[in-house]
C-alpha positions, 0 to 999 in steps of 0.5 A: 770334268772329274777324272777320279780313279775308279777301281774296276773289277775284271781288269788285269793287275796294274802294269801287267804287260810291262812287268811281263815284258820286262821280265822276259827281256831281263831273263833272256838277256841274263840267260844269254849272257851267262849261258853263251857269253861269259859263263859266270854261273854255269858250273853245273853244266859240267855235271849234267850232260848236254844230252840230259839238259836237251831232253829236259828242255824238250820235255818242259817246252812240250808241256808248256806248249800243251798247257798254252794250247789247253789254256787258249782252248778254254779261255777263248772258245766262247767269247760270249761267255767271257763274264762267267767264271771258267772252271773246266778244262785246264782251269779245273787243274790249275788256276793260272795256266797261262802264267804257269806256261810262261814260267815253264818256258823260262824253266826250260831255258834254265835246264838247257844251260844251268845258269845259277844267275838265271835261276835267281832271276826266275825266282824273282820272276815267279814272285812277280807272276805270283803277285799278278795272279794274286791281284787277279784272284782277288778281283775274281773273288770280288766279282764271283764271291763264294763261287770263286772261293769254292773254286779256289779251294779245289784248284791249286794256284800253281802246281796242276793236279 
């Protein structure tokens, strides 16, 4: 039997779930340890009042959950059209809304307790998610060709329009 590795289009980046899961574990662990236990790098909390941090947390979490809902409404509304390039709804404003949602949730936690170590970890996680999004974007480019390239020209990868 020949078990040659085939390159398939439309699949997620290799080890995507593992990378996302480990990112969540690492971030949460470091954020909790720095914010609630050791306070190694939370000096900015002395300059930003707790109420302001809580308000920013609530606003960012609300935005993240609004994006999550909008993403699910667009991506899972017509399972029979799962092979089409979806460019409407939230995907008409940002190409990676689900990854954007997750990054916003991490950011909300950072605003709740301004941990400088957590900011550094968030930057690393952003780079990981950017690589995942780039891989998937390349897959879509191969699959949909010019249609995806036109979409990519109009819709930003990360910051919604």
